[in-house]
Structure formats: structure tokens, C-alpha cells
TIVO-882949 format. One record per residue (C-alpha): x, y, z; residue number from 0. Coordinates in pm, 1 decimal, padded with zeros to 6 digits. Each point is the difference from the previous one (the first is absolute). Layout:
BEGIN
X	Y	Z	NUM
...
//
This chain:
BEGIN
00700.1	00898.9	01561.1	0
-00185.3	00153.0	-00291.6	1
00195.7	00130.0	-00295.6	2
-00143.3	00337.1	-00119.9	3
-00057.3	-00033.5	-00390.9	4
-00173.0	00326.8	-00034.7	5
-00139.2	00287.3	00213.6	6
-00197.6	00310.8	-00039.8	7
-00235.4	00181.1	00249.1	8
-00300.6	-00213.4	-00125.7	9
00140.6	-00324.2	-00138.0	10
00267.6	-00262.4	00106.5	11
00122.5	-00347.9	-00113.1	12
00182.2	-00233.8	00223.5	13
00184.1	-00319.5	-00049.5	14
00067.1	-00266.7	00269.8	15
00274.7	-00247.7	-00087.2	16
00094.2	-00162.5	00300.3	17
-00267.8	-00130.2	00172.3	18
00077.7	-00379.5	-00038.5	19
00264.0	-00172.6	00169.7	20
00291.0	-00047.9	-00240.1	21
00080.5	-00372.9	00076.7	22
-00044.1	-00131.8	-00317.6	23
-00332.6	-00160.8	00053.1	24
-00208.4	00253.9	-00184.9	25
00061.0	00237.0	-00287.8	26
00046.2	00360.3	00068.8	27
-00314.9	00210.5	-00069.4	28
-00065.4	00361.8	-00004.8	29
-00311.1	00162.9	00111.8	30
-00138.0	00348.4	-00069.4	31
-00228.4	00257.1	00133.2	32
-00118.7	00283.6	-00199.8	33
-00189.6	00301.3	00189.0	34
-00219.7	00265.5	-00178.3	35
-00116.6	00264.6	00257.7	36
-00209.2	-00230.1	00235.7	37
-00012.8	-00307.4	-00229.7	38
00227.2	-00283.2	00000.5	39
00083.6	-00290.7	-00192.5	40
00234.1	-00324.5	00055.5	41
00140.4	-00168.7	-00314.1	42
00070.5	-00366.8	00026.1	43
00044.3	-00007.7	00389.7	44
00140.0	-00353.6	-00004.1	45
-00044.2	-00299.2	00218.3	46
-00040.1	-00083.9	00370.3	47
00358.7	00027.9	00037.0	48
-00015.0	00377.4	-00069.2	49
-00340.1	00098.0	00148.3	50
00086.4	00109.4	00348.8	51
00315.6	00197.0	-00071.2	52
-00184.0	00170.0	-00306.5	53
-00312.8	00071.8	00215.0	54
00206.9	00176.6	00256.1	55
00233.3	00166.1	-00241.4	56
-00300.9	00135.7	-00206.7	57
-00178.4	00122.8	00331.5	58
00316.0	00241.6	00038.7	59
-00099.9	00176.5	-00323.9	60
-00365.9	-00057.7	-00046.1	61
-00290.9	-00111.3	00200.3	62
-00116.6	-00370.8	-00134.8	63
-00351.5	00108.3	00096.8	64
00001.2	00223.7	-00309.9	65
00161.3	-00257.2	-00234.0	66
-00235.1	-00008.6	-00299.9	67
00168.2	-00282.8	-00217.2	68
00228.7	-00288.1	00023.2	69
00116.3	-00030.0	-00362.9	70
00131.5	-00315.9	-00132.6	71
00201.9	-00023.2	-00309.2	72
-00107.0	-00389.6	00001.2	73
-00081.1	-00284.6	00227.1	74
00310.7	-00140.3	00092.7	75
00085.3	-00074.2	00372.0	76
00253.8	00255.0	00021.8	77
-00257.0	00276.2	-00127.7	78
-00300.2	-00097.0	00211.6	79
00050.4	-00279.5	00224.8	80
-00069.9	00231.9	00293.9	81
-00332.5	00100.5	-00147.9	82
-00214.2	-00134.4	00289.9	83
00175.3	00193.9	00273.4	84
-00054.7	00318.2	-00235.9	85
-00354.3	-00053.1	-00056.9	86
-00025.6	-00037.2	00400.8	87
00184.0	00296.0	00116.5	88
-00115.7	00258.4	-00261.6	89
-00289.7	00076.8	-00236.1	90
00173.2	00024.9	-00291.9	91
-00083.8	-00149.0	-00340.8	92
00184.1	-00256.2	-00179.6	93
00097.3	00117.7	-00344.2	94
00125.8	-00293.1	-00231.4	95
-00063.6	-00158.0	-00364.9	96
-00344.7	-00135.5	-00055.8	97
00191.6	-00324.4	-00096.8	98
00097.4	-00029.9	00363.2	99
-00322.2	00141.0	00145.7	100
-00141.0	-00326.4	00100.4	101
00345.4	-00137.4	00126.4	102
00062.4	00244.3	00221.2	103
-00254.4	-00082.2	00270.0	104
00198.1	-00330.5	00069.7	105
00261.3	00209.4	00190.1	106
-00281.2	00105.2	00247.7	107
-00263.8	-00124.7	00238.9	108
-00368.4	-00047.8	-00151.1	109
-00128.2	00341.8	-00053.1	110
00277.1	00229.5	00047.2	111
00020.2	00132.5	-00375.5	112
-00358.0	00007.6	-00056.8	113
-00085.1	00323.3	-00181.4	114
00349.0	00100.6	00062.4	115
00147.1	-00106.3	-00325.8	116
00069.1	00240.5	-00283.8	117
00055.7	-00219.4	-00340.9	118
00224.2	00158.1	-00248.0	119
-00096.1	-00083.2	-00348.3	120
00297.1	-00104.5	-00233.7	121
00019.6	00370.0	-00149.4	122
00057.5	00132.3	00329.6	123
-00113.6	00347.5	00100.9	124
00046.3	00314.7	00224.5	125
-00061.4	-00061.7	00348.0	126
-00080.8	00315.6	00222.6	127
00231.5	00067.7	00301.7	128
-00046.8	00342.1	00183.9	129
00002.2	00250.7	-00228.2	130
00186.3	-00194.2	-00269.7	131
00024.8	-00349.1	-00136.9	132
00198.1	-00288.7	-00073.6	133
-00007.6	-00163.0	-00345.5	134
-00064.1	-00390.1	-00009.6	135
00218.1	-00090.6	-00315.6	136
-00014.2	-00318.8	-00156.2	137
00307.2	-00226.7	00060.0	138
-00158.0	-00337.4	-00075.8	139
00223.6	-00307.4	-00008.7	140
00266.3	00186.3	00142.1	141
00005.7	-00248.4	00194.0	142
-00368.1	-00060.8	00111.1	143
-00289.7	-00074.4	-00229.2	144
-00190.9	00297.8	00146.1	145
00275.4	00273.2	00096.9	146
00003.1	00386.2	00017.1	147
00255.7	00236.5	00082.5	148
-00082.7	00349.6	00165.0	149
00118.8	00337.3	-00150.4	150
-00021.2	00300.9	00265.0	151
-00026.0	00327.4	-00246.3	152
00099.0	00237.6	00318.7	153
00328.8	-00193.5	00074.8	154
00044.9	-00121.7	-00340.1	155
00090.5	-00329.8	00166.8	156
-00095.7	-00354.9	-00174.6	157
-00062.5	-00285.8	00216.2	158
00084.4	-00277.4	-00190.5	159
-00058.6	-00326.4	00191.4	160
00243.6	-00266.6	-00119.3	161
00149.6	00198.7	-00295.8	162
00295.5	00146.4	00093.0	163
00086.0	-00226.1	00276.9	164
00349.0	-00069.4	00138.5	165
00117.1	-00227.0	00254.9	166
00177.7	00142.7	00280.9	167
-00064.3	00081.8	00361.6	168
-00242.8	00256.4	00170.0	169
00311.0	00263.9	00064.1	170
00114.2	-00032.9	-00360.4	171
-00357.0	00036.5	-00113.0	172
-00002.9	00371.7	00153.4	173
00275.9	00121.3	-00247.9	174
-00162.6	00083.4	-00328.5	175
00170.7	-00097.4	-00318.4	176
00128.1	00249.9	-00241.2	177
00259.9	-00238.5	-00213.9	178
-00220.8	-00281.0	-00144.5	179
00303.6	-00157.6	-00170.8	180
00133.6	-00107.4	00345.3	181
-00327.6	-00090.3	00119.6	182
-00116.1	-00233.2	-00271.1	183
00180.4	-00298.3	00155.5	184
-00247.7	-00001.4	00307.6	185
-00285.9	00016.7	-00214.0	186
00055.9	-00192.3	-00336.3	187
-00060.3	-00374.7	00156.4	188
-00324.6	00104.3	00179.8	189
-00125.3	00175.0	-00318.0	190
00092.3	-00308.9	-00242.7	191
-00211.8	-00216.6	00228.9	192
-00288.3	00209.8	00127.7	193
-00108.6	00200.4	-00294.2	194
-00187.9	-00188.3	-00249.4	195
00092.0	00078.4	-00349.9	196
00205.3	00293.8	-00185.1	197
-00347.3	00088.4	-00173.4	198
-00145.1	00102.5	00332.9	199
00284.7	00233.7	00084.0	200
00009.3	00155.2	-00328.6	201
-00364.4	00058.4	00027.6	202
00036.3	00151.5	00377.3	203
00332.3	00232.3	-00127.4	204
-00223.9	00178.5	-00273.2	205
-00253.8	00102.3	00270.5	206
00231.9	00073.0	00261.4	207
00231.4	00243.0	-00261.1	208
-00287.6	00214.4	-00004.3	209
00005.2	00051.8	00388.1	210
00218.3	00277.0	00193.1	211
00169.5	-00209.2	00247.3	212
00224.8	00151.8	00249.8	213
00072.7	-00356.8	00185.8	214
-00095.7	-00363.5	-00090.8	215
-00054.1	-00181.9	00337.2	216
-00040.2	-00379.1	-00007.6	217
-00130.1	-00222.8	00312.1	218
00344.0	-00186.6	00054.4	219
00348.5	00194.7	-00020.5	220
00097.1	00352.7	-00066.0	221
-00185.8	00285.6	-00173.6	222
00134.8	00119.0	-00347.6	223
00054.9	00383.3	-00006.1	224
-00001.6	00242.5	-00275.5	225
-00078.3	00040.8	-00348.8	226
00311.0	-00146.8	-00127.1	227
00022.5	-00317.0	00226.6	228
-00400.9	-00051.5	-00074.3	229
00066.2	00039.9	-00371.5	230
00272.0	-00251.1	00001.2	231
-00235.5	-00266.2	00207.0	232
-00250.3	00052.4	-00275.6	233
00227.6	-00070.0	-00262.9	234
00164.2	-00290.7	00172.4	235
-00327.4	-00180.0	00069.3	236
-00149.4	00102.7	-00340.2	237
00274.4	-00233.0	-00150.0	238
-00008.4	-00265.1	00270.1	239
-00083.8	-00368.0	-00106.2	240
-00177.6	-00155.9	00302.0	241
-00250.0	-00243.5	00117.7	242
-00134.2	-00236.3	-00285.3	243
00240.2	00161.4	-00225.1	244
00247.0	-00197.8	00173.5	245
-00183.7	-00339.4	00068.9	246
00001.7	-00289.7	-00274.8	247
-00079.0	-00384.4	00071.0	248
00299.2	-00062.2	00205.9	249
-00217.9	00195.2	00268.1	250
-00289.5	-00259.9	-00031.4	251
00144.2	-00329.6	00039.6	252
-00101.5	-00272.1	00249.0	253
00247.3	00025.8	00311.5	254
00241.1	-00246.0	00116.5	255
00171.3	00149.4	00319.7	256
-00165.7	-00077.4	00320.6	257
-00032.0	00260.4	00282.3	258
00162.8	-00062.1	00309.5	259
-00222.2	00110.9	00267.6	260
00281.6	-00001.2	00280.4	261
00277.2	00223.7	-00209.1	262
-00311.4	00161.0	-00187.4	263
00236.7	-00055.3	-00311.1	264
-00040.9	-00183.2	-00327.8	265
00188.5	-00301.1	-00060.3	266
00048.9	-00184.1	-00344.0	267
-00177.7	-00291.2	-00100.0	268
00179.8	-00340.6	00078.6	269
00143.1	-00164.7	-00290.6	270
-00126.5	-00356.9	-00080.3	271
00246.8	-00265.0	00097.5	272
00063.4	-00281.0	-00265.1	273
-00084.6	-00352.7	00105.8	274
//
């Protein structure tokens, strides 16, 4: 069931949070549909696990035949592994960083993406959508080399991909966060590992503070709602040490542990026995 993030007579933003079976085998992921008049775009449509449910769910709100864009923040499997099916069932163009433009066809059969890929330069840009537009904001190394966030000036929603992610169920992801302090434990571990460095976070925050943001919506977990919670989030990540900030030579040692293919666990190296 779609969650309505925004709606007026000409414009709507819908979020799908629970299209993947919650059996622990795959990470929870959100997918998004934006419609302006008779033009639609899917943001981060996900993998094959989500395709059937998303296609049917979207069809209740907007005809797939009128889908203009499949928009990908980056090229991870949970973002566009279902690309072949979207290229087969719609006439939409793929919008993705130029960094990934020639990698995306690996998700499809030969020829499916020919003349259907809009490669976005590192600087981003404004993408027409109906009578309005989406702003494609640079978000490189958060966590992908070629990465974008998507700002909708009509709803004032910022779709942030892997920034702002929290680990929770699809049902929990439907409830917007308004108290950031209580929410940080569900975000911190992910951000410390998946964001590349504090320098990148600070540069992004400087840009984001220029936007009028009503809601910040990540690709995993719950939206962050309201100026207070969003300001607290910006303050938090601006000062977060992460990624290469936390690594040193201990992370780059010749391994001694062995992988047990039966238990799928690591076991320590055997100690040498004295003769």
C-alpha cells in the first residue's frame, strides 16, 4: 500500500515501504512515484524482489505507459536491479549519473537501454517533469562515486538515497521521524560505515542548508519530517566521523581467519603446535 507523502490537484508524491518480504534475506527498501499532471517518474525502483508489487501498486495511481523516467540515485542492486523489466514494460528513460551510464546496461538484455539513458553530469541539473521539474543534486561518495539526491520544489521533499537511512521494518518506515535524538541509534552504524568521510558530509550540508526542505526521505527507513528534525539531522551529520575517517592500518592486514562454508561463519586460525 502506497503512503502519500504529498498531494495537490496536479502533483503527488507516493512512497512504497513494504514491497519486499521481511524475512531478513534482503534489506528493507523504499520506492517512490512522483506524478505531475500526466507525467510520472519512479525513483530508485529497486530489484526484482520489488518489481511486481511496485508495478501493480503504481498502476493504481498512474498508468505505467505514461512513465517518463526511471530515476536512479546510483547503481546498486537495491536501486535498479529490476531495470530490464522497467525497460521492457514501459517507454521510460533511465536517469543516472554519467559515472554509471555505461554500467547500467549490464542489468538488461542487449539493446534495451539504447537511446534511453540520460547521463547526469557531476554538477547535476534540472529535469523537466510535467509542468515542473526535479532538481538533481550532487551527492557523490554518499556512498557511491556517482550519486545524486532529488529535490522536488513543489512538495519540498528531498529524496536522499542512502543518506538519512535507518534500519527498520517496512511498517515502521511509514511513520515519519520528528524526534531525531531518539532515532540516531538506528542510523549511526550505517552512516559511519557507508558514508565516505566527514569532509563529504560537510560539503553536502553546506549545499542542503540553502534548500527549503519540508521532508527528507531516504531509500531505507523512515522519512525525517519538519524543520526542527531536519535541522538536527544536518547538525548531526555535519559533525559525524565516518568511512575513511575511522580506518587505519588495522583494517588492511593479511587475514588469518578462515571462512567455514557450512556454517557461513569465520573461524580463527589454528595455533601452531609445538613439536
